[in-house]
VEXLO-606566 format. One record per residue (C-alpha): x, y negated, z. Coordinates in pm, whole numbers, plus 50000, padded with zeros to 5 digits. Layout:
# VEXLO-606566
XYZ...
END
This chain:
# VEXLO-606566
883795544597740881565558897483883705551697186886585570997389883565602497465883015601197060886605602596929886815628297218884045651097041885135645096713888665658396822887055693396978885245695596667888185693496446889905718196648887255740996629886885741196242890775745496211890905772996467887965792496302889825783395955892915797796085890985828296249889495833895882892665833595726894435854795940891565879195927891905880895573895295884795582894935916495809893335945695591894345983995690896215998295438894796024295185896386058295159895856074494850895646115094854897796129994592895286135094342894526100094376897766086994313898526112393997895116099593875896106059293921898846062493693897106084193396896816065493073892746056693009891136060892661887676047192642886596053092318884396078892351881176074292584880536098792833878116129392822874716121092973875186146293284871476156393260871436166592933874486194093018872186205193275869216211692943871896229092781872876255493104868916259693233867696293993143864306287393155863616283292795865196314892722863116331593008859926317892870860546327092473862366360592609858826366492726856706354092467858176374892173857976405792377854396400592473852696379792186849686398992035849956392391664846426407491594844896381691845843656349891651844736319291848842816282191869844976261591717844246231791442846466243791132844336250190837845086281190678845736271590288848046244190405850326271390626850526293190330851716264590103853876256290365855346291990370855866290790010857736266290007859936277790244860186311590069861366291989755864286278789885865446309090105866756344390028863706358590288860756376890169858716350590357854886360090281851656346990502850066371790691847476370290969849976381191267852506353591132849966331991162849046339191502852636338491632852746305991491850026290891649850736305591937854336288391946852596251991848850146256792154852416267392413855886259392339856116228992209857966211292480860476242492460861486233192113861526197892163864566204992379865786234892135866166213391883868296190292086870316219992166870376226191810872786193391703875306208291884875196248191790874116248791456876886227891262879176257791423876576287191291876636265790932880236263690891880506297791014878116314690804878706294890505882286311990473880846343490477878286340190237875636345490501872466326690466872426295790697868766305990755870166332691037871396303291287867186303191348868376338191480870086323991802866726305391880864976342491916867916357192066868986333992374867096303992321870566284692193872096297192563875216312392581875026325892917872016341192853872246375992974869276401392861867756426993140869886456092919872856432292999873276420292602875106386492677875776352492483874176330092179873906361992013872926388092274875796412592217876076446592420879266452492566880326479892326879016461391999880976429392156884116455492199883766469891836884146434491700886986425391875885236399892114887816400292464885616413592787887726408493088887646397293464888286360493350886846361992997883906371392794884246360192436880156370092400879446336892539882006322092309880266297792020882776301291784884196337291828880706356391878878946337691575882166352191370881386384391513877576379491430878416367891076880826404191036877916423491196875626407090915877596410690661878346446190632874206455590691873296434490416876246459890276874166492190417870646474890365870716450490101867496434590236867976405690503864676412990659866196445590707869236433590851867386413491091864916446291208868746467391252870086435691431867376439591685866536478591699870116493191587870406503291206869406542191278865926527491398865266514391059866376545090872863966566491070861276540190955861936540590646861836575190650858746577390824857036552390587857586578390282860846556290175859406525590159862186498290206859976466390239860286451990605856436444590600855786482090475857806499090749857096474991016854326496191207857236524391235859436502591394860096499991805857156474491917859486445092019860626446991641857236444091536857236406991687860846400291606860876394091214857696372591247859236354391577861956345791388859926330591101857986313191339860706296591517862186280991152858586269991065858746248191368861806234691287861286226290892857706211090968858186199691340857226162291252854196173291090852676184991442854346163191607857046176091820859966149491874863076162991972864666153692241868066131992239871196151592170874076125792325877346150492191877526170691909880126193691834882516172491594882816154491929884566172292109888266190792041890476218092225893646218892363895846246592484896176252792824900086265892959898906272193281896136286393498893656260093623890416259893761887256237393629887216218993937890856206193901889866195793558886466179393648888676160593917891196149093735889206139093427886276125393622883996148893453880886170393605882086208493608878606214993409879866198093145882796219193112880526251993186878886243592868881666235492646883776267492746881276294292874882756321392824884966316993136883026337293356885076326393695885156291993605888466290793581891046290293258893516316193280896916320593137897696350592963901746360392868901826360892518898626350292468896966313492422893996300192595892076266992485889956241992679886936221692486886916188692594885156153892458887746134492236888106108292491888946134892752891516151692499892936123292474893626116892867894636153092883897346150692645899016118092744899106129993102899676166293035902896167793280901266148793547898316171093549900046202993551902246186993837899186184994014897786220293950901016236694074900796212294373897096227794421898446261694409900906263594612898836246294921895426264094834893896284295122891636309395129887856298995129886076297095464883976323195404885736346495287888276342195600885626348995804884756382295615888606395995684888616381096029888586409796365885086417096433884046405196796881166391896990881236354096956881166329597190878666306097279878696270497467875046270897577875276233697680877016217297373874886243897097871516240297204869536234296903865676242996819865246260896475861846276196337860706288996027858676263795823855966281495623855216263095289853066269294951853756264694643851496268494313852616284993998852166262693741852846269793356856356283893287857566296893636858906329193729860296339594047863926330493961863266296993896860786292794221863556311294415866476287494298864316254994385863656267294767867176280694809865776314494873866006350694749863866367194492863416398994718862296374294990859576356194772858186394494705858026407095060856216371395194853696372994905853296412694880854456418594539855476445494394857016431694066858466400693942854966391193724853216362093881849956345193801849436307193658847886290493936848896314794274849616299794589853146315094714854096314795062858006303595128859566303295436862596282795542864716276995827864146240295957866106228996239864346201496448867136183196552868446176496178871926188496281872766229896354876516230296472877286271396425879266287496725883076289996678884306320496490887546331596484889536333096156893196343196019895256314096026895576310595633898106299695389898996301595060897536328994917894546360094995897366386095043899276362495326895686357495484894496390395515898366397495671897866372295893894376384596022896876407396250899096378296372898186363496738897816326896630894366323896520892216291296447888596281696553886506265396316883126247996415881076235996183878156210196174875406216395931872266198995792869146212395628867826194495337864646176495383862106163895139862996129794987867156137695067869996133994829873846138594848874216098394871871786096395157873346126095385876756114495322875616081195492873936094495717877076118195824879446088895770880996107595496881646110795118879636129094849882726139894750883496157795074880246170795061880626187394756883626201694846882806215095150879406238494993881516242794638878876221494496879606219994084876626188294066874776164894287871536186594259870336203494604867396223994675865206216694940865626238095255869386243495149871866241695452874796222595373877946218995583878656181795638882126186795872884496209196004886266212796318889666234496364891196240996651893966265696716894166293396965897636310097049895996340197240895366372797115891766373796968890556399897176891266383297527889876347097375886826361297289886066379497614887656352497844886796321797710884316294497605884006270097371885366242297606888106262597694889036270497385889616231397306891636231897618894056260097487894546238497208898426227297149898826189597061896986178396801900286168096641900246202496494896876204196357895476178096099891736167996066889356143796017887456130096284884216104896156883676077796386880696075996604878536051296773880366039697098883476056996943886916036697080890466044396965891136053097342888296076097353889106090997033892606097897171891106117097471889846138897266892956153897121895726160897395898836149297318897376119697101897956083797147896356057197008899486044696874899356076496641896186071196567896796039596449899586048196230898266077996060895516061395946897106025195864895116006696120896675971396259894195966996513891865986296692888365976596483886576010596397883346012096252880636039796281881186064695993884626056695944887146087995840889996088896072892996114096007894386131796285897826138396205897446125595846
END
């Protein structure tokens, strides 16, 4: 009897183990089919070339940052060359170094107390800025030197770009001077730089440097003195000739300096101070930051059809900030295609290889994108017929308050940088803090107000917008049609410690979707910024005025046609099933959802994205 029981137990255990093994094998075999987007299907066929290392995106942000430009510009305009600065640098040693610089330069570099004060001021306050500038110089200086060498312009003129723009091709002065060499609009046109809605070649390092070289050569033929050429570059040749006359005919820069405009009096000394810090940075403990890319590691390719930076970034797996750095002359982040003209795209060499090897596929994707392009939601909202929005008070209740924060002004801060950091306007900052100008004192506490949603989520009321197809003109025309759509958005206010990854995980979406929904070119998000985390689109076949007057959010959904006519994404929530989800969309069945998403069973998890009508 005991033997029979033991054998029965062994048989049962063996059967259970076999059943578990078969179940595991079946579960392994049943995998949901993953459907690729058109972009992913194109990229999966690309020929890869991994010869070059990817560019450091953090360094790219350094290259396009304007904070050094703001600091240096303010310094050069406000430094008092007559005030002695307490910084360790013996005068005799400085004289020796300036003499050594003068011996190998066509400039008349001579010691004076004003120059010493400016050099010491830079050493005391701008060491970190010059460390970053030296990293930038590894990319830009070879471009400058090659151009200047061809035109027989002194190579030291390259330091002038540091004084002018802090080596930022996107720098724009208060007067509108633009680019590395700060050309005004008229001067840029005079030197054949193209400036239109898409392109501003004042920001093109190669073409703007060629124009600068041309200017320097012409002015040297006029003044025959490189210091006077620099002065004329800053204040114009007319002011230099006036200073020569007022000085009694003297032609040396230091002899006429006091007759020049005030900003020009410190301009040439700032140029010499910059040259000194670059030449003797090691002696002063200035260590250049790492430069990951050099100009010779890039190349250009002619672009045949118009394409956006976003399309290029998606196809080549590179950040848009990198494209902006390498192609700063394209104002709208679009490479246009002009009839009879060629426009070029500069890329790292490994990306050039990918682009050239897959050109046909890239242009096919761009054409597909253009043919299926829709108007941006914000623009659609603007052109929609105006009407009183409808609010479903039960489903749209939110608690939203103003949170007051305080920020202590630190060294190098300005209102623009602080406003950008907290995603607010400069005008609001000034209003909240009773500021009459943009000047702020070091150590001052600024009051900052931001919208805070205590429930973390804000569901915006539906807004009636025109059904959008293909291009802006058609979208505007369709605003008068009866077929409309309601767009309901779910938004999230960025809190301390948040990043795109954590927000995407919280709402069951992806970083790529978040960036696309919010037109983000990088993963950086500011504290207090409002992000759209999802959109729900519902069609309304009813005149707008009638719908607005007589319906609520719930009735919008009831009047919506079968969801088989509408494509959208649904993110699975806790407690959802395929049955409950199908009930949310009239005319949709469980088998429809399974077919559209390649699901073979009914196993779905919270956060999973489902296509409704694929």
